[in-house]
C-alpha positions as CSV (number, residue, x, y, z in Angstrom):
1,M,0.3,14.1,-42.9
2,S,1.9,16.4,-40.3
3,V,5.4,15.9,-38.9
4,L,4.0,15.1,-35.5
5,H,1.6,12.5,-36.9
6,T,4.4,10.9,-38.8
7,A,6.7,10.8,-35.8
8,L,4.0,9.3,-33.6
9,L,3.2,6.7,-36.3
10,V,6.9,5.7,-36.6
11,L,7.1,5.5,-32.8
12,A,4.0,3.3,-32.6
13,I,5.2,1.0,-35.4
14,G,8.7,0.7,-33.9
15,T,7.2,0.0,-30.4
16,L,5.0,-2.7,-31.9
17,V,7.8,-4.4,-33.8
18,L,10.3,-4.3,-30.9
19,Y,7.7,-5.4,-28.3
20,A,6.5,-8.3,-30.5
21,L,10.1,-9.5,-31.2
22,S,10.9,-9.3,-27.5
23,A,7.8,-11.1,-26.5
24,A,8.5,-13.9,-29.0
25,A,12.1,-14.2,-27.7
26,M,10.8,-14.4,-24.2
27,Y,8.1,-17.0,-25.1
28,F,10.5,-19.3,-26.9
29,G,13.2,-18.7,-24.4
30,N,11.0,-19.6,-21.4
31,R,9.9,-22.8,-23.2
32,R,13.5,-24.0,-22.9
33,I,13.5,-23.5,-19.1
34,T,12.9,-26.6,-17.0
35,V,10.3,-26.8,-14.3
36,L,11.6,-28.3,-11.1
37,S,8.6,-30.4,-10.5
38,D,9.4,-32.2,-13.8
39,V,12.8,-33.2,-12.4
40,P,12.8,-36.6,-10.5
41,P,14.2,-36.7,-6.9
42,L,17.7,-37.9,-6.6
43,S,18.3,-41.6,-6.4
44,G,21.7,-43.1,-5.3
45,A,24.6,-41.4,-3.6
46,A,23.7,-38.0,-2.1
47,P,26.4,-35.4,-1.7
48,A,26.4,-33.4,1.5
49,V,24.4,-30.1,1.2
50,S,24.3,-27.1,3.6
51,L,21.2,-25.0,3.5
52,I,22.1,-21.4,4.7
53,A,19.6,-18.6,5.5
54,A,20.2,-15.1,6.9
55,A,17.5,-13.9,9.3
56,R,16.9,-10.4,10.7
57,N,13.7,-9.7,12.5
58,E,11.8,-12.5,10.9
59,E,9.7,-13.6,13.8
60,S,6.4,-13.7,11.9
61,G,7.5,-16.4,9.3
62,I,10.8,-17.8,10.5
63,E,9.4,-20.9,12.1
64,R,7.4,-22.0,9.1
65,A,10.3,-21.4,6.8
66,V,12.9,-23.2,8.9
67,R,10.6,-26.2,9.5
68,S,10.2,-26.6,5.8
69,L,13.9,-26.7,5.4
70,L,14.1,-29.4,8.1
71,R,11.4,-31.5,6.4
72,Q,13.5,-32.1,3.2
73,N,13.4,-35.7,2.2
74,Y,17.1,-35.7,1.4
75,P,19.4,-37.9,3.4
76,N,22.6,-35.9,3.8
77,Y,22.1,-32.2,4.7
78,E,22.4,-29.6,7.4
79,V,20.6,-26.3,8.0
80,I,22.5,-23.2,9.1
81,V,20.5,-20.1,10.0
82,V,22.4,-16.9,10.8
83,N,20.6,-14.6,13.2
84,D,21.8,-11.2,12.0
85,R,21.4,-8.8,14.9
86,S,17.7,-9.4,15.3
87,T,15.8,-7.2,17.8
88,D,12.6,-9.2,17.9
89,A,11.9,-12.8,18.9
90,T,13.8,-14.4,15.9
91,G,16.7,-15.5,18.0
92,E,14.4,-17.1,20.7
93,I,12.5,-19.0,18.0
94,L,15.6,-20.3,16.3
95,E,17.2,-21.4,19.6
96,R,13.9,-23.3,20.5
97,L,13.9,-25.0,17.2
98,A,17.6,-25.9,17.5
99,R,17.0,-27.6,20.8
100,D,14.7,-30.1,19.1
101,E,16.4,-30.4,15.7
102,K,20.0,-31.7,15.7
103,R,20.2,-30.9,12.0
104,L,19.7,-27.2,12.7
105,R,22.6,-24.9,13.7
106,V,22.1,-21.3,14.7
107,V,24.8,-18.7,14.3
108,T,24.4,-15.4,16.0
109,V,25.8,-12.1,14.7
110,S,25.9,-9.3,17.3
111,E,28.0,-6.8,15.4
112,L,28.4,-6.0,11.7
113,P,32.0,-5.5,10.5
114,P,32.7,-2.5,8.3
115,G,32.5,-2.8,4.6
116,W,29.7,-5.4,4.6
117,L,26.0,-5.4,4.0
118,G,24.4,-7.3,6.9
119,K,22.8,-10.1,4.8
120,N,25.9,-10.7,2.7
121,H,28.0,-10.9,5.8
122,A,25.6,-13.3,7.4
123,L,25.5,-15.6,4.4
124,H,29.3,-15.5,4.1
125,L,29.6,-16.4,7.8
126,G,27.2,-19.2,7.5
127,A,29.0,-20.6,4.5
128,A,32.3,-20.5,6.4
129,Q,30.8,-22.9,8.9
130,A,29.1,-25.2,6.4
131,S,30.4,-28.7,5.7
132,G,28.4,-29.5,2.6
133,E,29.8,-30.2,-0.9
134,F,27.0,-28.0,-2.1
135,L,25.6,-24.9,-0.5
136,V,22.1,-23.5,-0.9
137,F,21.6,-19.8,0.0
138,T,17.9,-19.0,0.7
139,D,15.9,-16.4,2.5
140,A,14.4,-16.7,5.9
141,D,10.8,-16.4,4.7
142,V,11.0,-19.1,1.9
143,V,8.9,-22.2,2.3
144,M,10.0,-25.4,0.4
145,E,8.1,-28.6,-0.4
146,P,10.0,-31.6,0.9
147,S,11.3,-32.8,-2.4
148,V,12.9,-29.5,-3.5
149,L,16.5,-30.2,-2.4
150,S,16.5,-33.7,-3.8
151,R,15.2,-32.5,-7.2
152,A,17.6,-29.6,-7.4
153,V,20.6,-31.6,-6.5
154,N,19.7,-34.3,-9.1
155,Y,19.3,-31.6,-11.8
156,T,22.7,-30.1,-10.8
157,L,24.5,-33.4,-10.9
158,Q,23.0,-34.5,-14.2
159,R,24.2,-31.3,-15.9
160,A,27.5,-31.0,-13.9
161,L,26.5,-27.4,-12.8
162,D,28.4,-25.1,-10.5
163,H,25.4,-22.9,-9.8
164,L,21.6,-23.5,-10.1
165,A,19.1,-20.8,-9.4
166,V,15.4,-21.7,-8.7
167,S,12.6,-19.2,-8.9
168,P,9.8,-19.3,-6.2
169,H,6.1,-18.7,-6.5
170,A,5.7,-15.2,-5.2
171,E,2.6,-14.8,-3.1
172,M,1.1,-11.3,-3.2
173,R,-2.2,-10.0,-1.8
174,G,-4.4,-7.4,-3.6
175,Y,-5.1,-6.4,-7.1
176,L,-2.5,-3.6,-7.5
177,L,0.2,-5.7,-5.8
178,N,-0.4,-8.5,-8.2
179,A,-0.3,-6.1,-11.2
180,L,3.0,-4.8,-9.9
181,L,4.3,-8.4,-9.5
182,G,3.4,-9.1,-13.1
183,M,5.1,-5.9,-14.3
184,F,8.2,-6.6,-12.3
185,T,8.4,-10.2,-13.5
186,L,8.0,-9.3,-17.1
187,S,10.6,-6.5,-16.8
188,F,13.0,-8.9,-15.0
189,N,12.6,-11.5,-17.7
190,W,13.4,-9.0,-20.5
191,F,16.3,-7.5,-18.6
192,V,17.9,-10.8,-17.3
193,Q,16.8,-13.3,-20.0
194,P,17.2,-16.2,-17.6
195,W,17.0,-18.8,-20.4
196,K,20.4,-17.7,-21.5
197,A,22.1,-18.4,-18.2
198,R,23.1,-21.9,-19.3
199,D,24.7,-20.6,-22.5
200,P,28.5,-20.2,-21.9
201,K,28.7,-17.9,-24.9
202,S,26.2,-15.4,-23.4
203,S,27.1,-12.9,-20.7
204,K,23.6,-13.2,-19.3
205,H,23.5,-14.5,-15.8
206,I,20.9,-15.3,-13.1
207,G,20.6,-15.5,-9.3
208,I,17.6,-15.9,-7.1
209,G,17.6,-15.1,-3.4
210,A,15.1,-17.8,-2.6
211,F,17.3,-20.6,-3.9
212,N,20.9,-20.3,-5.1
213,L,22.6,-23.7,-5.1
214,V,26.4,-23.5,-5.6
215,R,29.3,-25.9,-5.6
216,A,31.1,-25.1,-2.3
217,S,34.6,-25.5,-3.7
218,V,33.9,-23.0,-6.5
219,Y,32.2,-20.6,-4.1
220,R,35.2,-20.6,-1.8
221,A,37.7,-20.3,-4.7
222,L,35.8,-17.2,-5.9
223,G,36.1,-15.6,-2.4
224,G,32.6,-16.4,-1.2
225,H,30.4,-13.3,-0.7
226,E,33.4,-11.1,-0.2
227,P,33.5,-9.9,-3.9
228,I,29.9,-8.8,-3.6
229,R,30.0,-7.7,0.1
230,M,28.3,-4.3,-0.6
231,R,25.8,-5.4,-3.2
232,P,22.1,-5.1,-2.2
233,D,21.3,-7.3,-5.3
234,D,23.6,-10.0,-3.9
235,D,21.6,-12.9,-5.3
236,L,21.8,-11.7,-8.9
237,K,25.5,-10.7,-8.5
238,L,26.4,-14.1,-7.0
239,G,25.1,-15.5,-10.3
240,K,27.2,-13.0,-12.2
241,L,30.3,-13.9,-10.1
242,F,30.0,-17.6,-11.2
243,K,29.0,-16.9,-14.8
244,S,31.7,-14.2,-15.4
245,R,34.4,-16.6,-14.2
246,G,33.3,-19.3,-16.7
247,Y,31.5,-21.7,-14.4
248,R,28.4,-23.7,-15.4
249,Q,25.1,-22.1,-14.5
250,D,21.4,-22.8,-15.1
251,F,17.9,-21.7,-14.0
252,V,14.8,-23.7,-13.3
253,V,11.3,-22.6,-12.3
254,G,10.3,-23.7,-8.8
255,A,6.6,-23.0,-9.3
256,S,4.5,-24.9,-6.8
257,L,7.5,-26.3,-4.9
258,I,8.9,-23.1,-3.5
259,S,6.9,-20.1,-2.2
260,V,7.5,-16.8,-0.6
261,E,5.4,-13.8,0.4
262,W,7.3,-11.3,-1.6
263,Y,5.8,-8.2,0.0
264,S,3.0,-8.0,2.4
265,S,1.8,-4.5,1.5
266,L,2.3,-1.8,-1.2
267,G,4.3,0.3,1.3
268,A,6.7,-2.7,1.9
269,M,7.1,-3.2,-1.8
270,I,7.9,0.4,-2.5
271,G,10.4,0.4,0.4
272,G,12.1,-2.8,-0.7
273,L,12.4,-1.9,-4.4
274,T,13.5,1.6,-3.5
275,K,16.5,0.1,-1.8
276,N,17.3,-2.2,-4.7
277,M,16.4,-0.6,-8.0
278,F,19.3,1.8,-8.3
279,A,21.7,-1.0,-7.4
280,G,20.0,-3.1,-10.1
281,V,21.2,-0.7,-12.8
282,D,24.7,-0.5,-11.2
283,Y,24.0,3.0,-9.9
284,R,23.9,4.4,-13.4
285,V,21.5,7.4,-13.8
286,S,21.4,7.0,-17.6
287,T,20.2,3.3,-17.3
288,A,17.6,4.3,-14.7
289,L,16.2,7.0,-16.9
290,G,16.3,4.7,-19.9
291,S,14.3,2.1,-17.9
292,V,11.7,4.8,-17.0
293,A,11.4,5.9,-20.7
294,A,11.0,2.2,-21.8
295,L,8.2,1.6,-19.2
296,F,6.4,4.8,-20.4
297,L,6.7,4.0,-24.1
298,I,5.6,0.4,-23.8
299,Y,3.1,0.3,-21.0
300,V,1.6,3.8,-20.7
301,W,1.7,5.8,-23.9
302,P,0.0,3.2,-26.2
303,F,-3.1,3.2,-23.9
304,F,-3.0,7.0,-23.4
305,A,-2.6,7.4,-27.2
306,L,-6.0,5.7,-27.8
307,F,-7.7,8.8,-26.3
308,V,-5.4,11.6,-27.7
309,T,-4.5,10.5,-31.2
310,G,-6.5,9.4,-34.2
311,G,-6.3,7.6,-37.6
312,S,-3.4,5.2,-38.2
313,V,-1.6,6.3,-35.0
314,R,-4.5,5.2,-32.9
315,V,-4.9,1.9,-34.8
316,V,-1.2,0.9,-34.4
317,N,-1.2,2.0,-30.7
318,A,-4.3,-0.2,-30.3
319,L,-2.3,-3.1,-31.7
320,V,0.5,-2.3,-29.2
321,A,-1.9,-2.2,-26.3
322,L,-3.6,-5.5,-27.3
323,T,-0.2,-7.2,-27.7
324,V,0.9,-5.9,-24.3
325,L,-2.3,-7.1,-22.7
326,A,-2.0,-10.5,-24.4
327,V,1.6,-11.0,-23.2
328,F,0.7,-10.1,-19.7
329,A,-2.4,-12.4,-19.7
330,V,-0.2,-15.4,-20.8
331,A,2.5,-14.5,-18.2
332,A,-0.2,-14.0,-15.5
333,G,-1.3,-17.6,-16.0
334,S,2.2,-19.0,-15.3
335,M,2.5,-16.7,-12.3
336,D,-0.8,-17.7,-10.8
337,I,-2.1,-14.1,-10.7
338,P,-5.5,-12.8,-12.0
339,R,-5.4,-12.0,-15.7
340,A,-7.7,-9.1,-14.9
341,C,-4.6,-7.4,-13.4
342,A,-3.6,-6.6,-17.0
343,L,-6.1,-3.7,-16.9
344,A,-3.9,-2.0,-14.2
345,L,-0.8,-2.2,-16.3
346,P,-0.5,1.5,-17.1
347,L,-0.9,2.4,-13.4
348,A,1.5,-0.3,-12.4
349,A,4.1,0.9,-14.9
350,L,3.7,4.5,-13.7
351,L,4.2,3.3,-10.1
352,F,7.2,1.1,-11.1
353,A,8.7,4.1,-13.0
354,W,8.2,6.2,-9.9
355,I,9.9,3.6,-7.7
356,I,13.0,3.7,-10.1
357,I,13.1,7.5,-9.9
358,R,12.6,7.4,-6.2
359,S,15.3,4.9,-5.7
360,T,17.7,6.8,-7.9
361,T,16.9,10.2,-6.3
362,L,16.9,9.1,-2.7
363,T,20.1,7.1,-3.0
364,I,21.9,10.1,-4.5
365,W,20.3,12.7,-2.2
366,N,21.0,10.7,0.9
367,G,24.4,9.6,-0.2
368,G,23.6,5.9,0.2
369,I,20.9,3.5,1.5
370,E,19.7,2.3,4.8
371,W,19.1,-1.5,5.0
372,R,18.4,-3.7,8.0
373,G,19.1,-0.8,10.4
374,T,22.5,0.1,9.0
375,R,23.4,3.0,6.7
376,Y,25.7,2.3,3.7
377,P,27.4,5.2,1.9
378,L,26.9,5.4,-1.9
379,K,30.6,5.8,-2.5
380,E,31.2,2.4,-0.9
381,L,28.3,0.8,-2.7
382,R,29.5,2.1,-6.1
383,A,33.0,1.0,-5.4
384,N,32.0,-2.7,-5.1
385,K,31.7,-3.3,-8.8
386,L,31.7,-6.7,-10.4
């Protein structure tokens, strides 16, 4: 047996063992996560809640999203939408809705102060004008079923939480986009391990842009969004802010109750993730390269090895490939995406790896990122550590 054959066999066995253990941990971990539709709506006294969304150039979906917020069957809440320097019809749509809906308040931002990302500033500003005992930060394209707020508040009160994150159902169109969604979700689960968010002994934390419910008094005591004012991954870092300070946090699956069209096209997805991926690894080149290597070893090489290796190396890599496909097929069912997208996993992994490399390279080359029409220097982004 050659040295190369031995090395490839050891690599294949190691990959199989690590992937199988990780998949088992994810499977049993996810079984401990509550599904929001299983939580009954709140009965009894209802604390005041403020729903807050930041909107910039959202004219295509803002009315549908805001109307879903205004249809919540919860007796004591307000909706605050911050129009963040929109140049399309977003402002006009919001003003028209506000004329007919007393529960809706529109805040307009015409100029972004230095040292802030636009969305973070908008959410911070909206929270400053909120009167609720609890705040819910959401995105301007998220659609909620009427019972969402009541169920989420009930779950929060039952467990005396300070922060609850709820995942939405992500709507994607097209075979490759759904394969990428599955790839991203699996990678996110392994990296974040959301089932550990409730464990006070674990440093793992969670935050979801579609639905972050926080206790207002704690949010303000922590400084609001100011500590994460320059974080493109503000939703996840808001969760870290709460968890790292010792506050109670949990995560539930919104499934059929909350939905969002994550990206409308492959180009939009590449652009959005390019902005966020380097921030997601805290601007560390080593972590970015390690992520690329992991994607290649798990999702690309085992399939490629079926054609370029033989003997025991091919057999073990076939087991790796089958395990990967089986895990994706199970996950696809819970995400409501076609299981046939598993066949595109190697391509999706290569594209995802390329996005990580692209995000890292462009952010460093350009000395920062451009988001919502504003350029942010890398030096300032890196300085905002948490």
